[in-house]
N, CA, C and O atoms as a MOPAC input file, in Angstrom:
PM7 MOZYME 1SCF
protein

 N     11.46900 1    -5.87000 1   -19.79000 1
 C     11.11900 1    -4.61200 1   -19.63700 1
 C     10.17400 1    -4.41100 1   -18.45700 1
 O      9.33000 1    -5.29800 1   -18.32600 1
 N     10.15800 1    -3.51700 1   -17.66500 1
 C      9.39300 1    -3.43100 1   -16.44200 1
 C      8.12400 1    -2.25000 1   -16.71500 1
 O      8.23600 1    -1.36700 1   -17.56600 1
 N      7.20300 1    -2.37600 1   -16.04000 1
 C      6.10400 1    -1.61900 1   -16.28500 1
 C      5.51700 1    -1.26100 1   -14.82600 1
 O      5.64500 1    -2.02900 1   -13.87300 1
 N      4.89000 1    -0.07100 1   -14.75200 1
 C      4.49200 1     0.38300 1   -13.37700 1
 C      3.06600 1     0.04700 1   -13.19300 1
 O      2.26100 1     0.45800 1   -14.02900 1
 N      2.71500 1    -0.57400 1   -12.30100 1
 C      1.18000 1    -0.92900 1   -11.96900 1
 C      0.81800 1    -0.32600 1   -10.66800 1
 O      1.69200 1    -0.09500 1    -9.83300 1
 N     -0.58500 1    -0.02600 1   -10.43100 1
 C     -0.87900 1     0.64100 1    -9.37900 1
 C     -1.92800 1    -0.37400 1    -8.89100 1
 O     -2.89300 1    -0.62400 1    -9.61300 1
 N     -1.74800 1    -1.08500 1    -7.45600 1
 C     -2.48500 1    -2.26300 1    -6.96500 1
 C     -3.21700 1    -1.70100 1    -5.76900 1
 O     -2.50900 1    -1.25400 1    -4.86600 1
 N     -4.49600 1    -1.65900 1    -5.63200 1
 C     -5.07100 1    -1.52300 1    -4.17000 1
 C     -5.35000 1    -2.61600 1    -3.53500 1
 O     -6.16500 1    -3.37100 1    -4.06500 1
 N     -4.83000 1    -2.94100 1    -2.41100 1
 C     -4.68500 1    -4.07100 1    -1.77400 1
 C     -5.22600 1    -3.93900 1    -0.24500 1
 O     -4.56900 1    -3.35700 1     0.61800 1
 N     -6.36700 1    -4.48000 1    -0.02400 1
 C     -7.03000 1    -4.15900 1     1.45400 1
 C     -7.28000 1    -2.71700 1     1.84200 1
 O     -7.27300 1    -2.24400 1     2.97800 1
 N     -7.51700 1    -2.06500 1     0.61800 1
 C     -7.76900 1    -0.45500 1     0.79700 1
 C     -6.37200 1     0.52800 1     0.77800 1
 O     -6.40900 1     1.74500 1     0.96000 1
 N     -5.33100 1    -0.13500 1     0.55900 1
 C     -4.19200 1     0.62700 1     0.63200 1
 C     -3.52200 1     0.55500 1    -0.87200 1
 O     -3.27700 1    -0.54600 1    -1.36700 1
 N     -3.23500 1     1.78800 1    -1.58100 1
 C     -2.97400 1     1.69300 1    -2.93500 1
 C     -1.41100 1     1.52500 1    -3.07500 1
 O     -0.73400 1     2.33500 1    -2.44100 1
 N     -0.87200 1     0.74300 1    -3.69200 1
 C      0.41300 1     0.50600 1    -3.93300 1
 C      0.82500 1     0.62900 1    -5.39700 1
 O      0.01900 1     0.48300 1    -6.31600 1
 N      2.36100 1     0.95600 1    -5.60000 1
 C      2.79300 1     1.15100 1    -7.10600 1
 C      3.89000 1     0.17800 1    -7.09900 1
 O      4.75200 1     0.17500 1    -6.22000 1
 N      3.86000 1    -0.58700 1    -8.00700 1
 C      4.63000 1    -1.75000 1    -8.22100 1
 C      5.40200 1    -1.70800 1    -9.52500 1
 O      4.68600 1    -1.85800 1   -10.51500 1
 N      6.57300 1    -1.55400 1    -9.73600 1
 C      7.46900 1    -1.68300 1   -11.04400 1
 C      7.89400 1    -3.31300 1   -11.21300 1
 O      8.72800 1    -3.85800 1   -10.48900 1
 N      7.23100 1    -3.92000 1   -12.20400 1
 C      7.52400 1    -5.23500 1   -12.45600 1
 C      7.34300 1    -5.59600 1   -13.96200 1
 O      6.69500 1    -4.86700 1   -14.71300 1
 N      7.87000 1    -6.61700 1   -14.32700 1
 C      7.56800 1    -7.15400 1   -15.71000 1
 C      6.07100 1    -7.41600 1   -15.82600 1
 O      5.48500 1    -7.85800 1   -14.83700 1
 N      5.39700 1    -7.17600 1   -16.97000 1
 C      3.99700 1    -7.49200 1   -17.08700 1
 C      3.57200 1    -9.01600 1   -17.21000 1
 O      2.38400 1    -9.32900 1   -17.13300 1
 N      4.58500 1    -9.96500 1   -17.40500 1
 C      4.37700 1   -11.26300 1   -17.15700 1
 C      4.65700 1   -11.89300 1   -15.78800 1
 O      4.52400 1   -13.10000 1   -15.58300 1
 N      5.06900 1   -10.97300 1   -14.82500 1
 C      5.15500 1   -11.43500 1   -13.42800 1
 C      3.85600 1   -12.01600 1   -13.04600 1
 O      2.79600 1   -11.48000 1   -13.36800 1
 N      3.93500 1   -13.24100 1   -12.27700 1
 C      2.71700 1   -13.68000 1   -11.59500 1
 C      2.30100 1   -12.75400 1   -10.59900 1
 O      3.19900 1   -12.20400 1    -9.96100 1
 N      1.06000 1   -12.45700 1   -10.32500 1
 C      0.48500 1   -11.54400 1    -9.61600 1
 C      0.87300 1   -11.95300 1    -8.20600 1
 O      1.20500 1   -11.09500 1    -7.38800 1
 N      0.83600 1   -13.35500 1    -7.87900 1
 C      1.22200 1   -13.78700 1    -6.60400 1
 C      2.81700 1   -13.48200 1    -6.07300 1
 O      3.24200 1   -13.49200 1    -4.91800 1
 N      3.50300 1   -13.22100 1    -7.28300 1
 C      4.96000 1   -12.83800 1    -6.86800 1
 C      5.08600 1   -11.31300 1    -6.42600 1
 O      5.87800 1   -10.88400 1    -5.58700 1
 N      4.20100 1   -10.61200 1    -7.11200 1
 C      4.02700 1    -9.22400 1    -6.91000 1
 C      3.48500 1    -8.93400 1    -5.67500 1
 O      3.92400 1    -7.98900 1    -5.02000 1
 N      2.55900 1    -9.65300 1    -5.26500 1
 C      2.15900 1    -9.41700 1    -3.68800 1
 C      2.97300 1    -9.87600 1    -2.88200 1
 O      3.13500 1    -9.18900 1    -1.87300 1
 N      3.64900 1   -10.95300 1    -2.97100 1
 C      4.66000 1   -11.68300 1    -1.91500 1
 C      5.94100 1   -10.80000 1    -1.81900 1
 O      6.35800 1   -10.29600 1    -0.77600 1
 N      6.55900 1   -10.67200 1    -3.16900 1
 C      7.87600 1   -10.16400 1    -3.07800 1
 C      8.04300 1    -8.63200 1    -3.19200 1
 O      9.02000 1    -8.01800 1    -2.76500 1
 N      7.07100 1    -8.13400 1    -3.76300 1
 C      7.15700 1    -6.43600 1    -3.84300 1
 C      6.24500 1    -5.79300 1    -2.62000 1
 O      6.60900 1    -4.73500 1    -2.10600 1
 N      5.30700 1    -6.32200 1    -2.27100 1
 C      4.39100 1    -5.80500 1    -1.20500 1
 C      4.69200 1    -6.49600 1     0.25400 1
 O      4.24600 1    -6.01400 1     1.29600 1
 N      5.33600 1    -7.43900 1     0.21700 1
 C      5.46700 1    -8.29500 1     1.51000 1
 C      4.38600 1    -8.87400 1     2.05200 1
 O      4.43000 1    -9.03300 1     3.27200 1
 N      3.32900 1    -9.27100 1     1.42300 1
 C      2.35600 1    -9.85700 1     1.89600 1
 C      2.56600 1   -11.53000 1     1.90900 1
 O      2.98500 1   -12.14700 1     0.92900 1
 N      2.23300 1   -12.09900 1     3.07700 1
 C      2.56000 1   -13.40900 1     2.90300 1
 C      1.25600 1   -14.32000 1     2.99100 1
 O      1.37000 1   -15.51400 1     3.26900 1
 N      0.06900 1   -13.76400 1     2.76100 1
 C     -1.21700 1   -14.56200 1     2.85700 1
 C     -1.40400 1   -15.31300 1     1.58400 1
 O     -1.70000 1   -16.50600 1     1.63800 1
 N     -1.25900 1   -14.72100 1     0.47300 1
 C     -1.20800 1   -15.58700 1    -0.81100 1
 C     -0.23200 1   -16.57100 1    -0.89400 1
 O      0.93400 1   -16.29300 1    -0.61500 1
 N     -0.60200 1   -17.82300 1    -1.28500 1
 C      0.43600 1   -18.82100 1    -1.17000 1
 C      0.74600 1   -19.56500 1    -2.64100 1
 O     -0.12200 1   -19.67100 1    -3.50800 1
 N      1.85700 1   -19.97000 1    -2.76000 1
 C      2.31100 1   -20.89100 1    -3.84300 1
 C      1.85400 1   -22.22400 1    -3.68700 1
 O      2.28600 1   -22.81600 1    -2.69800 1
 N      0.88700 1   -22.98200 1    -4.62400 1
 C      0.64900 1   -24.12700 1    -4.23400 1
 C      1.20000 1   -25.13200 1    -5.38900 1
 O      2.38100 1   -25.47700 1    -5.38400 1
 N      0.37400 1   -25.53900 1    -6.28400 1
 C      0.84500 1   -26.53000 1    -7.18000 1
 C      1.77500 1   -25.90800 1    -8.29700 1
 O      2.61000 1   -26.59100 1    -8.89000 1
 N      1.58800 1   -24.67000 1    -8.52300 1
 C      2.30900 1   -24.05100 1    -9.64600 1
 C      1.59000 1   -24.15300 1   -11.02000 1
 O      2.11600 1   -23.68800 1   -12.03200 1
 N      0.48900 1   -24.71300 1   -11.04000 1
 C     -0.34600 1   -24.83200 1   -12.28300 1
 C     -1.75500 1   -24.18800 1   -12.21500 1
 O     -2.61800 1   -24.44900 1   -13.05200 1
 N     -1.95500 1   -23.30400 1   -11.14400 1
 C     -3.12200 1   -22.51300 1   -11.10400 1
 C     -4.56300 1   -23.85400 1   -10.99900 1
 O     -5.65400 1   -23.74600 1   -11.55800 1
 N     -4.19300 1   -24.79200 1   -10.29700 1
 C     -5.21900 1   -25.65100 1   -10.42700 1
 C     -5.68000 1   -26.08800 1    -9.04100 1
 O     -6.71400 1   -26.74700 1    -8.93100 1
 N     -4.90300 1   -25.72200 1    -7.90700 1
 C     -5.27900 1   -26.22900 1    -6.47800 1
 C     -6.00800 1   -25.02400 1    -5.79100 1
 O     -6.76900 1   -25.23800 1    -4.84700 1
 N     -5.76800 1   -23.70200 1    -6.28100 1
 C     -6.61600 1   -22.48200 1    -5.68100 1
 C     -5.65600 1   -21.72800 1    -4.52900 1
 O     -6.01500 1   -20.74400 1    -3.88300 1
 N     -4.44700 1   -22.35600 1    -4.41700 1
 C     -3.68400 1   -21.44000 1    -3.11500 1
 C     -3.42300 1   -20.09300 1    -3.51400 1
 O     -3.42800 1   -19.18300 1    -2.68600 1
 N     -3.17500 1   -19.88900 1    -4.84200 1
 C     -2.73900 1   -18.63500 1    -5.47500 1
 C     -3.73200 1   -17.82500 1    -6.09500 1
 O     -3.48700 1   -16.87800 1    -6.84200 1
 N     -5.08500 1   -18.30800 1    -5.69400 1
 C     -6.15800 1   -17.47300 1    -6.33000 1
 C     -6.29100 1   -16.02800 1    -5.65800 1
 O     -6.26800 1   -15.89800 1    -4.43400 1
 N     -6.43400 1   -14.93800 1    -6.54800 1
 C     -6.62600 1   -13.63500 1    -6.06200 1
 C     -7.76400 1   -13.13000 1    -6.65300 1
 O     -7.81400 1   -13.16600 1    -7.88300 1
 N     -8.87000 1   -12.57500 1    -5.91200 1
 C    -10.07400 1   -12.04000 1    -6.55800 1
 C     -9.73000 1   -10.49300 1    -6.63700 1
 O     -9.15200 1    -9.89800 1    -5.72700 1
 N    -10.13100 1    -9.92900 1    -7.77600 1
 C     -9.69000 1    -8.42300 1    -8.01700 1
 C    -10.80600 1    -7.81000 1    -8.77200 1
 O    -11.41000 1    -8.37300 1    -9.68500 1
 N    -11.02800 1    -6.66900 1    -8.34600 1
 C    -12.19600 1    -5.59100 1    -8.96500 1
 C    -11.61000 1    -4.81600 1    -9.92400 1
 O    -10.79600 1    -3.97700 1    -9.54000 1
 N    -11.90500 1    -4.94100 1   -11.37600 1
 C    -11.50100 1    -4.27000 1   -12.48800 1
 C    -12.09000 1    -2.87400 1   -12.60700 1
 O    -13.28600 1    -2.81800 1   -12.31700 1
 N    -11.53400 1    -1.77800 1   -12.95600 1
 C    -12.36700 1    -0.68400 1   -13.10100 1
 C    -13.63200 1    -0.68400 1   -13.99500 1
 O    -14.45500 1     0.21900 1   -13.84200 1
 N    -13.83200 1    -1.67400 1   -14.94100 1
 C    -14.93900 1    -1.63800 1   -15.73200 1
 C    -16.28400 1    -1.95900 1   -14.94600 1
 O    -17.35400 1    -1.93200 1   -15.55500 1
 N    -16.23100 1    -2.24500 1   -13.67300 1
 C    -17.46300 1    -2.81300 1   -13.13700 1
 C    -17.32600 1    -3.36300 1   -11.89300 1
 O    -16.22400 1    -3.45400 1   -11.35100 1
 N    -18.51400 1    -3.80000 1   -11.30500 1
 C    -18.38600 1    -4.54500 1   -10.05000 1
 C    -17.85700 1    -6.19100 1   -10.15400 1
 O    -17.68400 1    -6.86900 1    -9.14200 1
 N    -17.66300 1    -6.64200 1   -11.36200 1
 C    -17.32500 1    -8.02300 1   -11.57800 1
 C    -16.12600 1    -8.49000 1   -10.87800 1
 O    -15.17500 1    -7.73600 1   -11.08300 1
 N    -15.87800 1    -9.41500 1   -10.17200 1
 C    -14.87700 1   -10.04700 1    -9.73800 1
 C    -14.21100 1   -10.92100 1   -10.47400 1
 O    -14.88800 1   -11.87100 1   -10.86500 1
 N    -12.95000 1   -10.89800 1   -10.82700 1
 C    -12.29400 1   -11.77400 1   -11.55200 1
 C    -10.79800 1   -12.27100 1   -11.09700 1
 O    -10.06100 1   -11.50300 1   -10.47800 1
 N    -10.40600 1   -13.56500 1   -11.43000 1
 C     -9.27000 1   -14.00400 1   -11.04500 1
 C     -8.12200 1   -13.28600 1   -11.76500 1
 O     -8.33900 1   -13.09400 1   -12.96100 1
 N     -6.78200 1   -12.78900 1   -11.22700 1
 C     -6.04900 1   -12.33200 1   -12.01800 1
 C     -4.73200 1   -12.95500 1   -11.55400 1
 O     -4.29400 1   -12.84700 1   -10.40900 1
 N     -4.06200 1   -13.70800 1   -12.69100 1
 C     -3.14600 1   -14.31600 1   -12.22900 1
 C     -1.64300 1   -13.86400 1   -12.74300 1
 O     -0.64900 1   -14.43600 1   -12.29400 1
 N     -1.54600 1   -12.85000 1   -13.66700 1
 C     -0.46200 1   -12.23600 1   -14.20000 1
 C     -0.77200 1   -10.75500 1   -14.20100 1
 O     -1.90500 1   -10.39000 1   -14.51500 1
 N      0.16600 1    -9.87600 1   -13.86600 1
 C     -0.02800 1    -8.56200 1   -13.55500 1
 C     -0.49700 1    -7.76400 1   -14.86300 1
 O     -1.28500 1    -6.82900 1   -14.71800 1
 N     -0.07700 1    -8.07600 1   -16.01100 1
 C     -0.34500 1    -7.36900 1   -17.27100 1
 C     -1.44700 1    -7.98600 1   -17.68600 1
 O     -1.75400 1    -7.48300 1   -18.76700 1
 N     -2.17200 1    -8.78700 1   -17.39300 1
 C     -3.43500 1    -9.28400 1   -18.05800 1
 C     -4.55300 1    -9.35000 1   -17.12200 1
 O     -5.65700 1    -9.73600 1   -17.50600 1

């Protein structure tokens, strides 16, 4: 089942229809066409796929690996 997500990337807002369990890396690369985020080890240990995101709750920056989480 897909869900609609609103992502603001580099100041531009995008709407993505994707499975909530889809890795954020895949949404950025496959749905938005961004090729700067890279797939590395596949285990989230090397840092190649790390994305910093700002949640609406405040200025705290957090790593977001999966769209729905």
